[in-house]
C-alpha positions as a printed Julia matrix, in Angstrom:
441×3 Matrix{Float64}:
  89.4    78.76   65.51
  89.06   76.65   68.76
  85.89   76.01   69.79
  85.12   77.46   73.38
  85.15   73.94   74.95
  88.77   73.25   73.65
  89.4    76.82   74.98
  88.67   76.2    78.34
  90.15   72.76   78.36
  93.82   74.33   77.49
  93.17   76.73   80.05
  92.4    74.24   82.56
  95.1    71.9    81.43
  97.92   74.53   81.33
  96.76   75.89   84.85
  96.68   72.34   86.4
 100.5    71.6    85.16
 101.57   75.06   86.83
  99.79   74.34   89.99
 101.32   70.87   90.36
 104.89   72.54   90.03
 104.45   74.5    93.33
 104.91   72.76   96.57
 102.25   73.9    98.72
 100.78   71.44  100.66
  96.98   72.19  100.93
  94.05   70.02  102.59
  92.85   67.43  100.83
  88.98   68.82  101.21
  90.34   72.16   99.16
  92.3    70.14   96.97
  89.03   68.39   96.05
  87.08   71.77   95.91
  89.69   72.76   92.98
  88.91   69.89   90.74
  84.84   70.67   91.62
  85.6    73.64   90.55
  87.57   72.68   87.82
  84.57   70.59   86.22
  82.6    73.55   87.25
  84.01   75.49   84.88
  84.27   72.95   82.36
  80.7    72.61   82.26
  79.27   75.92   82.66
  81.98   77.68   80.22
  82.46   81.42   79.4
  78.93   83.04   79.74
  76.73   83.9    76.65
  75.12   87.16   76.13
  72.16   85.05   75.98
  72.5    84.69   79.64
  70.66   87.3    81.62
  73.17   88.37   83.84
  75.25   88.76   80.71
  73.04   90.45   78.68
  75.16   93.94   78.56
  78.48   92.67   78.77
  80.49   90.52   75.87
  82.99   88.88   77.18
  83.79   86.59   73.97
  87.14   87.57   73.7
  88.17   85.9    76.36
  87.59   82.32   74.75
  89.49   83.55   71.99
  92.69   83.53   74.1
  94.3    80.46   76.43
  95.53   82.15   79.18
  98.64   81.4    80.89
 100.02   82.09   84.34
 101.68   85.68   84.57
 105.65   85.61   85.08
 107.02   86.76   88.33
 107.94   90.22   88.94
 111.52   90.87   90.25
 111.2    94.69   91.26
 107.22   96.69   92.51
 107.36   99.91   94.15
 105.31  100.62   97.65
 103.17  103.09   98.62
 104.5   105.65  101.14
 101.15  105.9   103.15
 101.11  104.09  106.3
  99.44  101.24  106.0
  99.82   97.18  106.89
 100.51   96.35  103.78
 100.45   93.28  101.6
 101.52   93.26   97.74
 100.36   90.55   94.98
 102.13   90.87   92.15
 101.0    88.56   89.11
  99.11   86.58   91.2
 101.47   86.06   94.16
 102.17   87.29   97.84
 105.55   88.77   97.52
 105.62   91.4   100.42
 104.16   91.71  103.86
 104.89   94.3   105.8
 103.47   95.94  109.26
 101.27   93.4   110.82
 103.85   92.56  113.48
 103.03   95.3   115.84
  99.66   94.37  116.06
 100.77   91.06  117.92
  98.03   88.65  118.53
  95.19   91.07  117.22
  95.52   90.81  113.54
  96.93   87.91  111.44
  97.64   88.43  107.63
  98.87   85.16  105.93
  99.67   83.89  102.47
  98.01   80.42  100.95
 100.85   78.41  101.75
 101.38   79.78  105.54
  97.89   79.27  106.25
  97.72   76.09  104.96
 100.69   75.06  107.26
  99.35   76.78  110.32
  95.54   77.37  109.62
  94.46   74.14  107.82
  91.04   73.95  110.18
  90.67   77.45  109.86
  90.74   77.25  105.84
  88.27   74.17  106.01
  85.78   76.03  108.1
  85.39   79.26  106.1
  87.25   78.96  102.96
  84.86   78.87  100.13
  81.75   79.58  102.11
  80.18   82.27  100.91
  81.93   82.08   97.25
  79.68   80.52   95.07
  81.46   78.96   92.67
  79.4    76.14   91.55
  77.09   78.68   89.97
  79.38   81.23   88.57
  82.0    80.45   85.55
  84.14   82.58   86.97
  83.97   82.01   90.64
  84.44   78.68   89.56
  87.75   79.48   87.39
  89.27   81.04   89.9
  88.83   78.43   92.76
  90.2    76.18   90.0
  93.2    77.91   88.99
  94.46   80.84   92.09
  98.08   80.23   92.82
  97.98   82.41   96.21
  95.98   84.26   98.07
  95.91   86.52  101.17
  94.05   85.54  104.52
  93.04   87.92  107.07
  91.48   87.46  110.77
  90.85   90.1   112.96
  90.24   88.55  116.52
  87.18   89.32  118.64
  87.24   92.86  120.26
  89.9    93.86  118.74
  90.2    97.29  116.79
  92.56   98.07  113.97
  93.1   101.48  113.31
  95.83  101.27  110.73
  94.19  100.94  106.77
  95.15   97.14  105.79
  96.07   97.73  102.19
  96.3    94.89   99.66
  97.8    96.22   96.28
  97.55   93.81   93.38
  99.51   94.44   90.76
  99.63   92.59   87.27
 102.37   93.7    84.75
 102.35   90.77   82.47
 105.26   90.48   79.75
 105.16   91.39   75.99
 103.58   88.3    75.6
 100.03   88.29   75.57
  97.26   85.79   77.09
  98.58   86.16   80.56
  96.18   85.75   83.76
  96.45   85.89   87.66
  93.8    84.76   89.91
  93.89   86.89   93.08
  92.32   85.64   96.13
  91.24   86.94   99.39
  89.83   85.96  102.41
  88.64   88.84  104.83
  87.49   87.49  108.56
  86.05   89.64  111.28
  85.93   88.2   114.64
  82.79   88.96  116.68
  82.97   92.66  117.78
  86.1    93.28  115.83
  86.82   96.19  113.58
  89.06   97.16  110.78
  89.4    98.89  107.79
  90.43   97.24  104.73
  91.74   98.74  101.16
  91.96   96.9    97.75
  93.7    98.3    94.6
  94.68   97.15   91.42
  97.2    98.31   88.96
  98.06   96.93   85.86
 100.53   97.33   83.08
  99.86   98.24   79.55
  99.99   94.68   77.91
  96.55   92.51   77.42
  96.21   90.79   80.87
  93.05   89.09   82.48
  92.34   89.42   86.23
  89.97   86.83   87.52
  89.48   87.62   91.53
  87.4    86.27   94.35
  86.89   88.25   97.74
  85.64   86.63  100.46
  84.32   88.81  103.52
  82.76   87.23  106.7
  81.72   89.66  109.62
  80.96   87.91  112.46
  78.26   89.03  115.32
  78.79   93.15  115.85
  81.65   93.53  113.41
  82.7    96.4   111.53
  84.44   96.7   108.06
  85.08   99.61  105.9
  86.19   98.31  102.74
  87.63  100.07   99.81
  88.06   98.26   96.14
  90.15  100.45   93.94
  90.5    99.31   90.28
  93.02  101.42   88.04
  94.02   99.15   85.03
  95.16   99.91   81.53
  92.26   99.71   78.57
  94.05   96.53   77.73
  93.1    95.01   80.88
  90.39   92.68   81.18
  89.07   92.59   84.91
  86.52   90.58   86.5
  85.97   90.16   90.13
  83.4    88.8    92.63
  83.18   89.87   96.14
  81.04   87.65   98.19
  79.79   89.11  101.66
  77.85   87.78  104.14
  77.11   89.69  107.95
  76.35   87.86  110.88
  73.91   89.92  113.75
  74.22   93.59  114.32
  77.45   93.69  111.92
  77.98   96.89  109.71
  79.72   96.91  106.29
  80.6   100.01  104.62
  81.63   99.23  100.98
  83.34  101.6    98.26
  83.84  100.06   94.83
  85.93  102.52   92.38
  86.58  102.02   88.99
  88.83  103.86   87.01
  90.42  102.18   84.1
  90.63   98.8    82.28
  89.13   97.66   78.41
  86.48   95.54   80.34
  85.77   95.56   83.88
  82.91   93.45   85.61
  82.49   94.3    89.71
  80.29   91.83   91.15
  79.27   92.19   94.77
  77.15   89.7    96.32
  75.66   90.71  100.16
  73.83   88.12  102.33
  72.13   89.78  105.57
  72.11   86.69  107.43
  71.42   88.1   111.24
  69.22   90.75  112.49
  69.94   94.12  112.6
  72.71   94.12  109.92
  73.66   97.14  107.99
  75.26   97.53  104.48
  76.27  100.42  102.44
  77.18  100.22   99.17
  78.97  103.23   97.29
  80.13  102.99   93.62
  81.94  105.57   91.6
  82.96  104.52   88.07
  84.94  106.66   85.49
  84.81  105.35   81.26
  86.05  107.08   78.41
  87.16  105.68   74.88
  85.81  102.35   73.81
  86.2   101.28   77.98
  83.37   98.99   79.41
  82.09   98.9    83.21
  79.46   96.63   84.35
  78.4    96.97   87.93
  76.68   94.09   88.96
  75.48   94.11   92.34
  72.71   91.71   95.0
  71.73   92.54   98.28
  69.79   89.4    99.82
  67.99   90.33  102.66
  67.85   86.95  104.88
  67.19   88.11  108.72
  64.53   90.58  109.65
  65.41   94.45  110.65
  68.27   94.96  108.57
  69.52   98.05  106.47
  70.83   98.39  103.31
  71.81  101.37  101.23
  73.35  101.27   97.58
  74.66  104.49   95.8
  76.0   104.1    92.42
  77.69  106.76   90.09
  78.9   106.93   86.57
  80.72  109.4    84.48
  81.24  108.03   80.85
  82.59  109.76   78.07
  83.78  109.18   74.09
  82.26  105.95   73.4
  82.11  104.44   76.7
  79.3   101.76   78.07
  78.29  101.25   81.61
  75.98   98.6    82.84
  74.45   98.77   86.19
  72.4    95.46   87.28
  71.52   95.57   90.58
  68.58   93.54   92.52
  67.61   93.81   96.16
  65.8    89.94   97.3
  64.01   90.31  100.42
  63.71   86.46  101.74
  60.13   85.38  103.47
  60.27   86.34  106.92
  62.52   89.52  106.65
  60.35   92.0   108.13
  61.22   95.42  108.62
  63.67   95.37  106.02
  64.76   98.96  104.89
  66.54   98.59  101.25
  67.52  101.68   99.14
  69.32  101.58   95.54
  70.04  104.66   93.44
  72.1   104.2    90.26
  72.95  107.69   88.72
  74.94  108.16   85.31
  76.12  111.22   83.81
  76.52  111.21   79.77
  79.21  113.44   78.4
  79.15  112.65   75.0
  76.28  111.38   72.3
  78.07  108.02   71.8
  78.65  106.95   75.44
  75.82  104.51   76.7
  74.73  103.13   79.83
  72.41   99.96   80.42
  70.69  100.07   83.97
  68.42   97.39   85.6
  67.4    98.09   88.88
  65.47   94.94   90.76
  63.35   94.54   93.64
  62.08   90.74   94.51
  59.92   90.71   97.76
  58.87   88.23   99.7
  57.84   89.69  102.68
  55.19   92.12  103.38
  56.23   94.79  106.22
  59.15   96.13  104.49
  60.76   99.35  103.1
  62.26   99.19   99.87
  62.82  101.57   96.8
  64.89  101.99   94.1
  65.83  104.49   91.39
  68.22  105.03   88.14
  68.7   108.25   86.25
  70.27  108.66   83.36
  71.28  112.59   82.18
  73.63  114.89   80.79
  75.17  118.3    82.23
  72.37  120.66   83.01
  72.34  123.8    80.8
  70.37  125.85   83.51
  73.18  124.91   86.18
  75.91  125.79   83.59
  74.41  129.22   82.62
  74.3   130.1    86.23
  77.83  129.69   86.65
  78.6   131.4    83.67
  77.01  134.63   85.21
  78.97  134.31   88.41
  82.22  135.05   86.2
  83.14  131.44   85.82
  84.57  130.05   82.34
  82.52  127.53   80.5
  85.21  124.93   80.57
  85.7   125.72   84.38
  81.54  125.09   84.8
  81.53  122.1    83.38
  84.65  120.64   85.18
  82.57  122.05   88.42
  79.5   119.81   87.81
  81.66  116.96   86.91
  83.27  116.86   89.68
  80.64  117.84   92.06
  78.52  114.56   90.56
  81.17  112.26   91.73
  81.85  114.31   94.93
  79.02  112.74   96.69
  80.92  109.34   96.54
  84.14  110.71   97.21
  83.41  112.49  100.19
  82.09  109.18  101.87
  86.03  108.01  101.42
  87.49  108.4   105.19
  91.16  106.76  104.5
  92.65  109.88  103.31
  95.55  109.13  100.86
  92.61  107.3    99.35
  90.17  109.83   99.11
  93.66  112.23   97.68
  93.86  109.7    94.87
  90.78  109.66   93.69
  90.46  113.11   93.51
  93.62  113.46   91.97
  92.86  110.68   89.45
  89.71  111.97   88.5
  90.56  115.39   88.03
  93.57  114.48   85.79
  91.34  111.89   83.52
  88.49  114.56   83.37
  90.64  117.77   82.8
  89.22  119.41   86.01
  91.26  122.05   87.3
  93.45  121.61   90.18
  91.9   122.06   94.33
  93.33  125.5    94.12
  91.41  126.46   90.98
  88.78  124.81   92.06
  88.12  126.54   95.55
  89.27  130.03   93.55
  85.88  129.7    91.51
  84.11  128.75   94.35
  84.99  130.87   97.1
  84.81  135.06   96.74
């Protein structure tokens, strides 16, 4: 068996050859960044479980395969709900539609066009918040991404139609195929937008390793959704790096509905006063699926607010992980931060590891965290049974009610309906009409 260092070297060699075959003329500074990131990944290698950040998530199987580029996809279906839409298929931008009618209020470019038309912008903002020198998978993406989506909302404008980025990974029958999607979302001063980022995968073994950078300038507002629904053969590791300036506000919703091994990382920096960050998370896992949510919110500036609520529903032998840290810098007085993590176990073999953390270096703050893991409440089940509801319906109602607290916060109707349908289908819940029948007299 090859050593891990040999595997990482083969992977980088394969991707370097692939990228040389493409004709994108990248700015010299970004080419140098690719090379530095490749060297960083070669040095860092795949993380081991002795690394505290990866204590509960074993990625050793990644090192057993040399990952190659996934082939182009000739045909992909386009969702029918209205949006400004970009589709990334197997790591390549294949479709952009709906942006023209917004004139100069918003621009959405692929990597080739951005390098040609907006090189100065890329050199100023690309890799400004992604910590690729410290994180092996961020380094791997930075070295190997083949295409990207760059969203820029101009100052003072509100885009009231959702911007939808659909990432579809459909490998061929050969295993060992990877894609490295990359997104930059930049909201200028006083702008507002809604971005929906969704991941879909096929039924063959594959690896999605992505980076999303979000930069909100002063008084910008972003409603952000990440919805991940992939097959149990897929490995999904995506890092989302966010920086908020003075008075800006982020409402983020991270939803995981499938995948063999899923790692969602969300790294938030509140760098300007009066910034507001809300993180809502929901994950469903069954079989032997493994879902790991890793968050860190840094309060750098004073007077900022962060609210974090993650919920998990696990059945069979599924394994969930929540590792969340709130870090309050010296001088970040008047910080108000709350972190809550809840998990519902539907079987004796399901498991959750939770590690909430507070690290505080300021004395005038209000910070709390809490974690609960439990099963369905027998008293609530009994009460519902006394109301004439069957045992199965009572169980399903309680499961739905647990998740609904997150789903009700989703303001993009097609996304909310999709999640409700998926939740009902995955958990065997009654249809909405049946839910209404058993709730209402």
